[in-house]
Backbone as CSV, one residue per row, in Angstrom:
resi,resn,N_x,N_y,N_z,CA_x,CA_y,CA_z,C_x,C_y,C_z
1,UNK,-28.496,-196.240,-44.305,-27.895,-197.485,-43.017,-29.617,-197.472,-41.952
2,UNK,-29.943,-198.522,-41.688,-30.754,-199.061,-40.457,-29.900,-198.873,-39.637
3,UNK,-30.756,-197.811,-38.771,-30.073,-197.941,-37.178,-31.277,-197.783,-35.953
4,UNK,-30.724,-198.709,-35.090,-31.849,-199.039,-33.964,-31.454,-198.206,-32.584
5,UNK,-32.193,-197.984,-31.902,-31.890,-197.159,-30.658,-31.486,-198.135,-29.387
6,UNK,-32.041,-199.205,-29.731,-31.570,-200.500,-28.733,-31.166,-201.478,-29.543
7,UNK,-30.039,-202.160,-29.026,-29.859,-203.243,-29.515,-30.599,-204.347,-30.082
8,UNK,-30.624,-204.092,-31.441,-31.742,-205.085,-32.336,-31.687,-206.685,-31.881
9,UNK,-32.718,-207.315,-31.858,-32.816,-208.701,-31.752,-32.544,-209.567,-32.822
10,UNK,-31.840,-210.780,-32.882,-31.359,-211.512,-33.764,-32.254,-211.359,-34.975
11,UNK,-33.371,-211.566,-34.871,-34.561,-211.497,-35.795,-34.237,-210.082,-36.599
12,UNK,-34.519,-209.133,-36.207,-33.916,-207.966,-36.694,-32.702,-208.183,-37.510
13,UNK,-31.666,-208.216,-37.170,-30.343,-208.485,-37.748,-30.560,-209.212,-38.834
14,UNK,-31.162,-210.555,-38.487,-31.355,-212.036,-39.583,-32.279,-211.028,-41.093
15,UNK,-33.317,-210.349,-40.537,-33.892,-209.581,-41.543,-33.338,-208.431,-42.290
16,UNK,-32.481,-207.940,-41.662,-31.247,-206.983,-42.288,-30.544,-207.427,-43.261
17,UNK,-29.744,-208.809,-42.735,-29.104,-209.594,-43.897,-29.827,-209.982,-44.974
18,UNK,-30.954,-210.544,-44.959,-31.899,-210.903,-45.990,-32.406,-209.794,-47.006
19,UNK,-32.432,-208.832,-46.559,-32.723,-207.313,-46.937,-31.598,-206.955,-48.133
20,UNK,-30.481,-207.098,-47.351,-29.302,-206.908,-47.861,-28.909,-208.015,-49.112
21,UNK,-29.222,-209.143,-49.077,-28.733,-210.200,-50.148,-30.330,-209.860,-51.085
22,UNK,-31.151,-209.486,-50.666,-32.271,-209.280,-51.303,-31.975,-208.152,-52.597
23,UNK,-31.376,-207.030,-52.211,-31.066,-206.211,-52.819,-29.666,-206.348,-54.032
24,UNK,-29.053,-206.987,-53.340,-27.877,-207.733,-54.178,-28.476,-208.599,-55.327
25,UNK,-29.456,-209.645,-54.988,-30.335,-210.522,-56.059,-30.990,-209.695,-57.282
26,UNK,-31.527,-208.237,-56.635,-32.227,-207.450,-57.329,-31.204,-206.667,-58.263
27,UNK,-30.003,-206.805,-58.322,-29.156,-205.992,-58.750,-29.186,-204.289,-58.136
28,UNK,-29.341,-204.106,-57.180,-29.562,-202.891,-56.350,-27.957,-202.796,-55.601
29,UNK,-27.207,-202.762,-56.303,-26.011,-202.543,-55.387,-25.693,-201.380,-54.863
30,UNK,-26.262,-200.343,-55.121,-25.727,-198.974,-54.261,-26.684,-199.005,-53.123
31,UNK,-27.962,-199.567,-53.252,-28.799,-199.353,-52.198,-28.363,-200.608,-51.148
32,UNK,-27.885,-201.647,-51.526,-27.672,-202.824,-50.624,-26.010,-202.125,-49.873
33,UNK,-25.700,-201.150,-50.499,-23.975,-200.899,-49.758,-24.368,-199.750,-48.630
34,UNK,-25.810,-199.143,-49.127,-26.388,-198.068,-48.009,-27.006,-198.699,-46.836
35,UNK,-27.085,-200.176,-46.859,-28.208,-200.856,-45.921,-27.231,-201.039,-44.613
36,UNK,-26.212,-201.493,-44.875,-25.349,-201.372,-44.028,-23.622,-200.600,-43.612
37,UNK,-23.289,-200.931,-42.780,-21.733,-200.007,-42.355,-20.505,-200.493,-42.636
38,UNK,-20.329,-200.491,-43.953,-19.134,-201.439,-44.754,-19.413,-201.037,-46.144
39,UNK,-19.418,-200.119,-46.690,-19.380,-199.923,-48.336,-18.034,-200.090,-48.442
40,UNK,-17.376,-200.307,-49.907,-18.346,-200.672,-50.908,-18.391,-202.404,-50.975
41,UNK,-19.505,-202.756,-51.901,-19.546,-204.112,-52.107,-19.061,-204.988,-52.825
42,UNK,-18.183,-204.394,-53.715,-17.317,-205.037,-54.846,-16.695,-205.828,-54.292
43,UNK,-16.269,-206.087,-53.395,-15.329,-207.196,-53.005,-16.094,-208.339,-52.511
44,UNK,-17.243,-208.208,-52.065,-18.581,-209.155,-51.761,-18.800,-209.974,-53.181
45,UNK,-19.255,-209.018,-53.715,-19.697,-209.721,-54.978,-18.795,-210.351,-55.913
46,UNK,-17.354,-210.211,-55.800,-16.236,-211.080,-56.347,-16.107,-212.532,-55.527
47,UNK,-16.050,-212.410,-54.390,-16.246,-213.756,-53.551,-17.636,-214.360,-53.928
48,UNK,-18.569,-213.843,-53.910,-19.750,-214.643,-53.974,-19.422,-215.413,-55.500
49,UNK,-19.223,-214.712,-56.460,-18.835,-215.002,-57.600,-17.871,-216.334,-57.694
50,UNK,-16.658,-216.070,-57.071,-15.572,-216.857,-56.704,-16.235,-218.441,-56.438
51,UNK,-17.206,-218.285,-55.169,-17.904,-219.156,-54.598,-19.023,-220.017,-55.239
52,UNK,-19.457,-219.196,-56.194,-20.457,-219.901,-56.815,-20.408,-220.265,-58.355
53,UNK,-20.079,-219.601,-59.199,-19.977,-219.536,-60.688,-18.683,-220.137,-60.958
54,UNK,-17.492,-219.334,-60.655,-16.544,-219.772,-60.905,-15.966,-221.202,-60.064
55,UNK,-16.542,-221.498,-59.200,-16.407,-222.702,-58.623,-16.473,-223.973,-59.297
56,UNK,-17.909,-223.665,-59.952,-18.193,-224.681,-60.778,-17.852,-224.608,-62.157
57,UNK,-17.268,-223.800,-62.832,-16.682,-223.601,-64.087,-15.524,-224.059,-64.324
58,UNK,-15.487,-224.796,-65.665,-13.915,-225.193,-66.272,-13.117,-224.081,-66.273
59,UNK,-11.765,-224.150,-66.214,-10.943,-223.566,-65.723,-10.716,-223.012,-67.292
60,UNK,-10.739,-221.263,-67.221,-10.585,-220.581,-68.490,-11.797,-220.415,-69.379
61,UNK,-12.737,-220.771,-68.791,-13.922,-220.544,-69.835,-14.680,-219.568,-69.248
62,UNK,-14.350,-218.754,-68.368,-15.263,-217.256,-68.033,-14.003,-216.179,-68.406
63,UNK,-14.718,-215.048,-68.822,-13.865,-213.704,-68.646,-13.908,-213.574,-67.288
64,UNK,-12.632,-212.819,-67.102,-11.858,-212.276,-66.007,-13.250,-211.400,-65.040
65,UNK,-13.613,-210.386,-65.506,-14.704,-209.607,-65.331,-16.067,-210.000,-65.499
66,UNK,-16.417,-211.198,-65.879,-17.601,-211.584,-66.157,-18.607,-211.440,-64.899
67,UNK,-18.137,-211.600,-63.610,-19.104,-211.106,-62.452,-19.562,-209.913,-62.341
68,UNK,-18.680,-208.694,-62.901,-19.170,-207.575,-62.898,-20.049,-207.009,-64.440
69,UNK,-19.705,-207.682,-65.148,-20.669,-207.248,-66.576,-22.035,-207.693,-66.635
70,UNK,-22.479,-208.681,-65.964,-23.857,-209.189,-65.731,-24.079,-209.860,-64.560
71,UNK,-24.678,-209.164,-63.719,-25.086,-209.656,-62.382,-26.306,-210.327,-62.452
72,UNK,-26.999,-210.953,-63.537,-28.033,-211.904,-63.206,-27.969,-212.941,-62.497
73,UNK,-26.601,-213.529,-62.435,-26.181,-214.813,-61.448,-26.663,-214.422,-60.154
74,UNK,-26.981,-213.235,-59.647,-26.920,-213.022,-58.075,-28.246,-212.785,-57.832
75,UNK,-29.414,-213.350,-58.844,-30.752,-213.788,-58.639,-30.654,-214.912,-58.089
76,UNK,-29.839,-216.269,-58.174,-29.778,-217.490,-58.110,-29.279,-217.465,-56.749
77,UNK,-28.975,-216.428,-55.984,-28.406,-216.796,-54.558,-29.372,-216.781,-53.212
78,UNK,-29.434,-217.491,-52.588,-30.499,-217.321,-51.485,-29.565,-217.584,-49.728
79,UNK,-30.343,-217.333,-48.886,-29.744,-217.701,-47.606,-30.145,-219.068,-47.154
80,UNK,-29.546,-219.981,-46.867,-29.452,-221.376,-46.509,-29.847,-221.144,-44.709
81,UNK,-29.042,-220.682,-44.060,-29.232,-220.643,-42.375,-28.330,-219.634,-42.116
82,UNK,-28.489,-219.127,-40.855,-27.553,-218.199,-39.626,-27.233,-218.799,-38.741
83,UNK,-25.614,-218.644,-38.511,-25.072,-219.158,-37.476,-24.574,-217.887,-36.655
84,UNK,-25.056,-217.522,-35.310,-24.569,-216.765,-34.227,-23.528,-217.236,-33.671
85,UNK,-22.308,-216.399,-33.361,-21.445,-216.323,-32.480,-21.804,-216.604,-30.938
86,UNK,-21.162,-216.806,-29.933,-21.649,-216.723,-28.529,-21.895,-215.449,-27.686
87,UNK,-21.349,-214.205,-28.374,-21.438,-212.985,-27.840,-23.031,-212.509,-28.440
88,UNK,-23.472,-213.037,-29.403,-24.558,-212.771,-30.160,-24.363,-211.237,-30.887
89,UNK,-23.055,-210.748,-30.935,-22.976,-209.630,-31.946,-22.195,-210.227,-33.372
90,UNK,-21.931,-211.270,-33.300,-21.384,-211.466,-34.841,-22.280,-213.101,-35.330
91,UNK,-22.461,-212.726,-36.862,-23.485,-213.989,-37.271,-22.692,-214.031,-38.582
92,UNK,-23.340,-215.067,-39.005,-22.798,-215.212,-40.462,-23.948,-215.946,-41.461
93,UNK,-24.255,-215.963,-42.447,-25.159,-216.464,-43.358,-24.449,-217.450,-44.433
94,UNK,-24.871,-218.763,-44.216,-24.384,-219.709,-45.360,-25.330,-219.319,-46.705
95,UNK,-25.074,-219.680,-47.706,-25.773,-219.265,-48.775,-25.718,-220.483,-49.943
96,UNK,-26.564,-220.735,-50.649,-26.897,-221.194,-51.567,-26.888,-220.869,-53.133
97,UNK,-26.531,-221.046,-54.040,-26.498,-220.528,-55.640,-27.249,-221.885,-56.409
98,UNK,-28.290,-221.604,-56.844,-29.212,-222.515,-57.339,-29.275,-223.955,-56.577
99,UNK,-29.766,-223.466,-55.151,-30.196,-224.455,-54.435,-29.108,-225.447,-53.677
100,UNK,-27.942,-225.109,-54.077,-26.702,-226.118,-53.564,-25.708,-224.978,-52.995
101,UNK,-25.306,-225.647,-51.775,-24.761,-224.735,-51.020,-23.083,-224.289,-51.438
102,UNK,-22.831,-222.988,-51.327,-21.618,-222.366,-51.913,-20.155,-222.591,-50.820
103,UNK,-19.324,-222.306,-51.171,-18.159,-221.991,-50.408,-17.913,-220.940,-49.701
104,UNK,-18.599,-220.011,-49.776,-18.489,-218.662,-49.032,-19.864,-218.280,-48.420
105,UNK,-19.556,-217.776,-47.243,-20.675,-217.239,-46.316,-20.416,-215.791,-46.107
106,UNK,-21.504,-215.101,-46.016,-21.146,-213.427,-45.713,-21.449,-213.143,-44.149
107,UNK,-20.527,-212.739,-43.262,-20.380,-212.588,-42.065,-20.674,-210.999,-41.740
108,UNK,-21.780,-210.957,-40.595,-21.898,-209.619,-40.329,-21.909,-209.127,-38.831
109,UNK,-21.868,-208.385,-38.199,-22.091,-208.087,-36.986,-22.808,-206.884,-36.415
110,UNK,-23.095,-206.666,-35.339,-23.841,-205.738,-34.747,-22.871,-204.668,-33.924
111,UNK,-22.981,-203.565,-34.029,-22.226,-202.670,-33.495,-22.773,-201.462,-32.888
112,UNK,-22.498,-201.116,-32.097,-22.928,-199.731,-31.314,-22.225,-198.467,-31.719
113,UNK,-22.682,-197.408,-32.154,-22.095,-196.264,-32.923,-22.839,-194.931,-31.953
114,UNK,-22.352,-194.006,-32.372,-22.872,-192.972,-31.583,-24.492,-192.489,-32.019
115,UNK,-24.887,-192.724,-33.252,-26.280,-192.483,-33.450,-27.112,-193.592,-33.256
116,UNK,-26.624,-194.735,-32.454,-27.220,-196.243,-32.379,-26.814,-197.430,-32.481
117,UNK,-27.428,-198.222,-32.726,-26.851,-199.947,-33.180,-27.131,-199.931,-34.725
118,UNK,-26.108,-200.443,-35.316,-26.269,-200.724,-37.006,-25.893,-202.120,-37.115
119,UNK,-26.036,-202.874,-38.307,-25.148,-203.719,-38.599,-24.258,-203.742,-39.562
120,UNK,-23.191,-204.076,-39.228,-21.643,-203.797,-40.180,-21.803,-205.298,-40.715
121,UNK,-20.996,-205.095,-42.302,-20.170,-205.738,-42.827,-20.757,-205.854,-44.130
122,UNK,-20.645,-206.942,-45.146,-20.153,-208.196,-44.696,-18.995,-208.382,-44.924
123,UNK,-18.357,-209.500,-44.514,-17.213,-210.005,-44.516,-17.402,-211.480,-44.982
124,UNK,-16.505,-211.881,-45.932,-16.798,-213.077,-46.629,-15.905,-214.190,-45.978
125,UNK,-16.270,-215.316,-45.598,-16.293,-216.218,-44.838,-16.015,-217.390,-45.875
126,UNK,-14.608,-217.913,-45.971,-14.455,-219.192,-46.544,-14.212,-220.386,-45.880
């Protein structure tokens, strides 16, 4: 997990978020889990699937666990924009799938720990 000795700048947090998504896109799930303070990532993958692939699929056309068996769909995700909360501690990333905005965003937050500052998350926002 990336730890900063001082509160990280917004650009550092956004870079960590992009790195997290990059690891997911590459199918490196275990590495993504270790990057932030909030494993496991299974619920994140399911939400991303529901907000991208499943949202555009015909009812009943996909196997229930299709999102787990073949993670190649993750390579089509990208960050569209970042939105910071008023306190500067919470940020969420709007995402695209195949260049189309999807219904789910990933929320992260900056928090102090005994070891320093870390990025925690993600939560899934609908």
